N, C-alpha and C positions, 0 to 999 in steps of 0.2 A: 448365773450366764447371762439371765435376763438383765442383770444389772451392767454387764459389758456392753449388751445390745443397747440398752437405753443410754448407756454414755457414749457411744458411736453416734446414735440416731440423734441425741441432743444437740452434737458436735455438728451435725450435716448443715444446717441452715447457716453457720457462721462458715463452714468451707465451703459451701457453694456461692457464697456472697465473694469469698475470696477470688474463688475459681472464676467468677463472673470479670470481676476486676482484672486478674491475670491475664485474661483472655482478650477483653476490649483492650485494655493497654498495649498488649502485644500486638492488636491489629492496627491502633495508633501508630505504634512506633514503625511498623511495616510500612504504614502508607505514609509516614513523613519521610521514612528514610527512600524510600523509593521516588518519592516526588521529588526530594532533594538532588537525588542521583539523575532525574531527568534533564536536568540542568547542566550535563557535561557532555561534551562532545561525544565521548565514547557510547553513551545509553541514545542519544540522539540518532546515531547511526545504528544502534543496534536494534532502536524499533523502527526503524524506515522500512524494512521488507514487511513487518507487519501491517502497518499503515495503510501503505501503498498497495498491497493487495487486498486490502479490507473493501467490501461493497459499499460500506457506509461513510468511510474516512478518507478513501484515496484522493479526493477532491483537495484536501487541506494542503497538499504539496502543490498545486496549483495556486495558491492564496499565500503560502508562508514558505520559509525555508526551513531545510531537516531541525536547524535548532529550535526555530519558534514552534513548530509541531511539537516538538519533545517539551519546550517550556510551558506548551499549553497544558499537555499531558502532567506535568510536574504540579502546575497551580493547582488542577483539578483533584490531584491525589493528595497534595498539601490541606487544601479547603476541606477535603473529607475526612483526613485526620484529625483535622481542628474542629469540624464539627463533632466527631465522635468523641474527642477530648470534652469540650464544653458542653456536650450534652450529659454528662455528668453532673454538671449544675443547673442546668436548663434543660427541662424537658421537652419545650417546645421545639428542640434540636434533633430531637430523636427520629421523627420520619423522614427529614432532608438527609440527616446521615444514612439511614436504613436505605433510601431510593439511590442515593450515590454508592453505597456497596453494592446493592444488587447489579447497578448499571455495570459498575466495575468488573464484576464477575460475568455478567452478559457480553461485555465487549471481549474480555480476555478469554472468555471461553470460545468466541465465535473465531477469535485467530487461528485456533487449533484446525477449523476447517476452511478458514479462507487463503492461509501462508503455506505456499509451497513448501515441502520438504519438513513439515512440522513432525511428522510420524515417521519412526524407523524402528526396524526390528532388531534388537540386541540380544542375541544369544537365544533367538526363537521367542523373545518377549517382545511386544509390540508398545514402543515407547515414546515420549515426547520429550521435552525440554523439561516438563513437570513444572512450569510457571503457574498452570494453574492450579495446583495445591494450595497455593498462599491464598487462593481465591475463595474456596470452599468454605473455609470458618467465615470469612466475610459474606458470603450469602446467607449463611444461617444466622449470623447476627443481625444484617439487613432485614430479614424478615422477622427477625425477634424486636425490632426496633418499630416496625410497622404496627406492631400492636398498640391498641389504647391505654395498656395498663404499663408502668415502669414496672420494668423485673426486678430492679435490685431493692 
């Protein structure tokens, strides 16, 4: 029995490293995919109610049109994805990527409270459109990337 446990325990460091890379690359794919989608008219229209009702972002539509605002967010998300990707090779990028992830979470999370109609009750359960769920792992990775020691 001890040999089985030792075998599993000895396999964990490589498995945790594989898990880290899967998680990291999953977030990179999400950031790049959503970032590129921001350049479409559908997504530009989709984020308009979020941005125009936000207490920090509403003014963007006074200086840019709907597509330009969406493009701006797309560029930020693409840069965040690339920072994460290149942080695999360049540790100096890790804190910047971490701050971008934390900022993304905070802004997305705040949309839940600044946008009318974000909360609904379905079958007696309070729900939203669940957009925040993708950002919860990003918040965790963001905090991990602010630590001075490399994780991998």
